[in-house]
Structures are given as structure tokens and as C-alpha cells.
Residue frames relative to the residue before (quaternion, step in Angstrom):
aa qw qx qy qz dx dy dz
X 1.0000 0.0000 0.0000 0.0000 0.00 0.00 0.00
X 0.1624 -0.7748 0.6054 0.0821 3.56 -0.79 1.06
X 0.0911 -0.7694 0.6319 0.0225 3.52 -1.12 0.83
X 0.2717 -0.7485 0.5824 0.1633 3.56 -1.11 0.74
X 0.1083 -0.7490 0.6498 0.0712 3.54 -1.12 0.80
X 0.2011 -0.7912 0.5739 0.0643 3.54 -1.11 0.78
X 0.0691 -0.7553 0.6492 0.0572 3.55 -1.14 0.71
X 0.1756 -0.7867 0.5879 0.0682 3.55 -0.80 1.08
X 0.0261 0.7742 -0.6297 0.0577 3.56 -0.92 0.98
X 0.1740 -0.7720 0.5913 0.1553 3.56 -1.25 0.03
X 0.0055 -0.7600 0.6488 0.0380 3.50 -1.33 0.38
X 0.3102 -0.7212 0.5918 0.1829 3.53 -1.25 0.55
X 0.1329 0.7998 -0.5737 0.1165 3.57 -0.82 0.94
X 0.3489 -0.7015 0.5844 0.2115 3.50 -1.30 0.53
X 0.0738 0.7815 -0.6191 0.0214 3.54 -1.25 0.46
X 0.2029 -0.7203 0.6417 0.1679 3.50 -1.41 0.08
X 0.2692 -0.7316 0.6014 0.1750 3.54 -0.88 0.95
X 0.2078 0.7743 -0.5500 0.2340 3.53 -0.55 1.23
X 0.1616 -0.7508 0.6327 0.0995 3.54 -1.03 0.84
X 0.3513 -0.7817 0.4726 0.2053 3.61 -0.37 1.20
X 0.6135 0.5561 -0.3482 0.4394 3.60 1.23 -0.30
X 0.6674 0.4853 -0.2899 0.4847 3.57 1.27 -0.20
X 0.5734 -0.5551 0.4696 0.3775 3.54 -1.30 0.32
X 0.6522 -0.4893 0.3960 0.4224 3.55 -1.29 0.30
X 0.6403 0.5429 -0.3200 0.4392 3.56 1.02 -0.82
X 0.6795 0.4732 -0.3004 0.4734 3.58 0.91 -0.86
X 0.6197 0.5305 -0.3452 0.4641 3.61 1.00 -0.75
X 0.6527 0.5072 -0.3057 0.4725 3.57 0.97 -0.89
X 0.6559 0.5209 -0.3080 0.4512 3.59 0.96 -0.88
X 0.7338 0.4291 -0.2359 0.4709 3.59 0.86 -0.96
X 0.8161 0.3013 -0.1253 0.4769 3.60 0.76 -1.04
X 0.2782 -0.8051 0.4912 0.1818 3.61 1.24 -0.23
X 0.8471 -0.0695 0.0816 0.5205 3.57 -0.94 -0.95
X 0.6140 0.5727 -0.3476 0.4173 3.59 1.12 -0.57
X 0.6318 0.5170 -0.3255 0.4771 3.59 1.32 -0.16
X 0.2700 0.7906 -0.5100 0.2051 3.62 1.24 0.18
X 0.4298 -0.7369 0.4583 0.2494 3.59 -0.60 1.13
X 0.6791 0.4518 -0.2892 0.5010 3.59 1.24 -0.31
X 0.5274 -0.6627 0.3752 0.3767 3.57 1.35 0.28
X 0.1026 -0.7515 0.6457 0.0890 3.56 -1.35 0.10
X 0.3375 -0.7884 0.4902 0.1555 3.58 -1.15 0.49
X 0.1884 -0.7445 0.6303 0.1137 3.50 -1.41 0.31
X 0.3237 -0.6622 0.6335 0.2353 3.50 -1.36 0.45
X 0.1534 -0.8338 0.5278 0.0518 3.56 0.07 1.32
X 0.1682 -0.7261 0.6571 0.1127 3.54 -1.17 0.77
X 0.1287 -0.8040 0.5803 0.0130 3.54 -0.76 1.11
X 0.0470 -0.7634 0.6436 0.0282 3.56 -0.97 0.92
X 0.1290 -0.7751 0.6172 0.0407 3.53 -0.75 1.13
X 0.1222 -0.7921 0.5976 0.0229 3.56 -0.72 1.15
X 0.0463 -0.7706 0.6357 -0.0003 3.56 -0.87 1.04
X 0.0869 -0.8062 0.5852 -0.0020 3.55 -0.77 1.09
X 0.2984 0.7461 -0.5586 0.2054 3.54 -0.98 0.86
X 0.6519 -0.4778 0.4095 0.4232 3.51 -1.35 -0.20
X 0.4629 -0.6596 0.5011 0.3155 3.61 -0.88 0.81
X 0.5041 -0.6372 0.4948 0.3082 3.56 -1.03 0.84
X 0.4776 -0.7008 0.4403 0.2948 3.64 -0.77 0.95
X 0.6833 0.4878 -0.2932 0.4574 3.62 1.11 -0.55
X 0.7895 0.3103 -0.1607 0.5046 3.60 0.91 -0.90
X 0.3838 -0.7045 0.4976 0.3299 3.56 1.12 -0.70
X 0.5553 0.6175 -0.3792 0.4081 3.58 1.29 -0.08
X 0.3700 -0.6272 0.6280 0.2744 3.52 -1.25 0.58
X 0.7558 -0.1247 0.1247 0.6307 3.52 1.02 -0.97
X 0.4865 -0.6603 0.4829 0.3067 3.57 -0.87 0.90
X 0.4035 -0.7600 0.4583 0.2228 3.59 -0.49 1.21
X 0.6025 0.5365 -0.3656 0.4642 3.62 1.10 -0.55
X 0.6400 0.5081 -0.3152 0.4825 3.57 1.00 -0.83
X 0.6542 0.5069 -0.3129 0.4660 3.60 0.94 -0.88
X 0.6357 0.5296 -0.3196 0.4619 3.58 0.95 -0.89
X 0.6765 0.4890 -0.2901 0.4680 3.59 0.90 -0.92
X 0.6235 0.5389 -0.3376 0.4548 3.60 1.01 -0.79
X 0.6719 0.4882 -0.2954 0.4722 3.58 0.89 -0.94
X 0.6559 0.5170 -0.3205 0.4470 3.58 0.88 -0.92
X 0.7342 0.4515 -0.2453 0.4438 3.58 0.74 -1.07
X 0.7969 0.3538 -0.1555 0.4643 3.58 0.96 -0.84
X 0.7579 0.3021 -0.1807 0.5493 3.58 1.21 -0.39
X 0.7348 0.4329 -0.2641 0.4505 3.59 0.45 -1.16
X 0.6925 0.4724 -0.2925 0.4602 3.59 0.78 -0.96
X 0.6781 0.5011 -0.2797 0.4592 3.57 1.13 -0.68
X 0.7911 0.3457 -0.1503 0.4818 3.61 0.98 -0.87
X 0.6186 0.6096 -0.3560 0.3450 3.60 1.02 -0.76
X 0.8451 0.0225 -0.0857 0.5272 3.55 -0.91 1.07
X 0.4965 0.6121 -0.4436 0.4267 3.53 1.03 0.91
X 0.3868 -0.6113 0.6160 0.3117 3.49 -1.39 0.24
X 0.3915 -0.7658 0.4533 0.2342 3.56 -0.29 1.24
X 0.6470 0.5330 -0.3257 0.4372 3.60 0.96 -0.84
X 0.7906 0.3612 -0.1593 0.4682 3.58 0.89 -0.94
X 0.7838 0.3946 -0.1662 0.4498 3.58 0.99 -0.84
X 0.7285 0.3941 -0.2271 0.5122 3.61 1.16 -0.43
X 0.4942 -0.7241 0.4064 0.2576 3.53 -0.47 1.32
X 0.6508 0.5505 -0.3260 0.4087 3.60 0.91 -0.90
X 0.7424 0.4018 -0.2274 0.4854 3.61 1.13 -0.52
X 0.3338 0.7444 -0.5112 0.2704 3.60 1.20 0.30
X 0.8062 0.1411 -0.0496 0.5724 3.58 1.06 -0.80
X 0.6523 0.4494 -0.3169 0.5217 3.58 1.20 0.54
X 0.4720 -0.6701 0.4971 0.2848 3.55 -0.91 0.95
X 0.3231 -0.7892 0.4879 0.1864 3.65 -0.60 1.07
X 0.0631 0.7844 -0.6038 0.1274 3.55 0.53 1.24
X 0.6570 -0.4798 0.3800 0.4402 3.58 -1.23 0.28
X 0.6238 0.5520 -0.3384 0.4377 3.58 1.01 -0.81
X 0.7075 0.4546 -0.2657 0.4714 3.57 0.84 -0.99
X 0.6072 0.5408 -0.3582 0.4589 3.61 1.04 -0.68
X 0.6528 0.5155 -0.3158 0.4564 3.60 0.93 -0.88
X 0.6556 0.5005 -0.3139 0.4702 3.61 0.95 -0.83
X 0.6436 0.5126 -0.3271 0.4648 3.61 0.94 -0.82
X 0.6501 0.5028 -0.3197 0.4715 3.60 0.92 -0.86
X 0.6248 0.5338 -0.3322 0.4630 3.58 0.96 -0.86
X 0.6845 0.4966 -0.2957 0.4443 3.58 0.78 -1.03
X 0.6342 0.5277 -0.3277 0.4604 3.59 1.00 -0.81
X 0.7451 0.4132 -0.2327 0.4690 3.59 0.78 -1.02
X 0.5815 0.6104 -0.3802 0.3804 3.60 1.06 -0.71
X 0.7014 0.4624 -0.2884 0.4594 3.59 0.93 -0.76
X 0.6757 0.4830 -0.2885 0.4763 3.60 1.26 -0.22
X 0.7067 0.4152 -0.2394 0.5204 3.60 1.24 -0.43
X 0.5994 -0.6167 0.3802 0.3404 3.55 -0.88 1.02
X 0.5444 -0.6719 0.4112 0.2882 3.56 -0.99 0.91
X 0.6104 0.5432 -0.3763 0.4368 3.63 1.16 -0.26
X 0.6251 0.4886 -0.3368 0.5071 3.60 1.31 0.03
X 0.3550 -0.6953 0.5790 0.2351 3.55 -1.07 0.76
X 0.1572 -0.7884 0.5925 0.0516 3.55 -1.09 0.78
X 0.0299 0.7713 -0.6353 0.0241 3.56 -1.03 0.84
X 0.2127 -0.7630 0.6030 0.0944 3.53 -1.04 0.90
X 0.0413 -0.7436 0.6669 0.0269 3.56 -0.99 0.92
X 0.0343 -0.8101 0.5840 -0.0379 3.54 -0.73 1.12
X 0.1913 -0.7627 0.6128 0.0785 3.53 -0.72 1.18
X 0.2343 -0.7582 0.5946 0.1294 3.55 -0.76 1.08
X 0.7417 0.0139 -0.0215 0.6702 3.53 1.24 -0.67
X 0.7131 -0.4146 0.3166 0.4683 3.59 -1.26 -0.01
X 0.7772 0.3708 -0.1683 0.4797 3.56 1.03 -0.80
X 0.7356 0.3693 -0.2132 0.5264 3.59 1.20 -0.38
X 0.2060 0.7732 -0.5801 0.1524 3.54 -0.71 1.08
X 0.2458 -0.7528 0.5975 0.1258 3.52 -1.31 0.46
X 0.1826 -0.7521 0.6204 0.1270 3.53 -1.30 0.44
X 0.0525 0.7741 -0.6302 0.0288 3.53 -1.13 0.73
X 0.4918 -0.2780 -0.8151 0.1282 1.50 -1.61 1.91
X 0.5937 -0.6051 0.4118 0.3343 3.53 -1.21 0.64
């Protein structure tokens, strides 16, 4: 029997969607307001889903306190109140779209959570716009 557990967190961060290989005009055309040279911010909502077999001794799929601490130490502390383009190493050469942010968060947490557990990241950039990885 597999069971899924979810932990919801949030962080606030600024970013700019920009492709340095494109002209200013093309960046403006493709990314619009999200290409603001002075950056813009979002109040991101993050949902981390871990799926697996409950442990026969504890009944836990994953200890939620441990999951909360993992997210805080490896995601929230790294991304919260940061400029993703300037302050987060993974985005020095990667456009910090919601899609790419979700993949980076997945990669960070995947190496910390046992491989017998499935992991899914849901990231809300706004109330109406969100991404999931893996799809």
C-alpha cells in the first residue's frame, strides 16, 4: 500500500525572465513584464509530495518534521527573500522560470530523500499559475 504525504511551504523571491542570447526587443516580446530589468517578485507556494510505503514501526511514509526541516534548510533558506538570478547559484546561467525553479527544487530534495520514495514538486507562482515536476 502506497500513501502520499504533502508538506506546504512558501517563499518570496524576485527574478527576471531573460535570455541573454536574444535582443532586448525579443526578450520584451516573449517575456513581457517578466523581463523587467529591475526584476519583479512572487509569493511562491511550494507543495512537496512524498509517496511510499508506511513504515511498519512508525506508520510514517516520511517524518513530516524531517521533511519540513529539509525544505527549510535546502529550499526556503536558499530562495526566500532572494533575487533568484543574482543570489542563487543554480540560476546564474538558467532562466528562473517556474518550470526551472521546480526542477531545481526537485533535484535538491531528490538527493536528500530515500530513493524508494517518489517525489513530486508543485510550485505555485501565482494563485492561478503553477507547475508540477515530474509531470
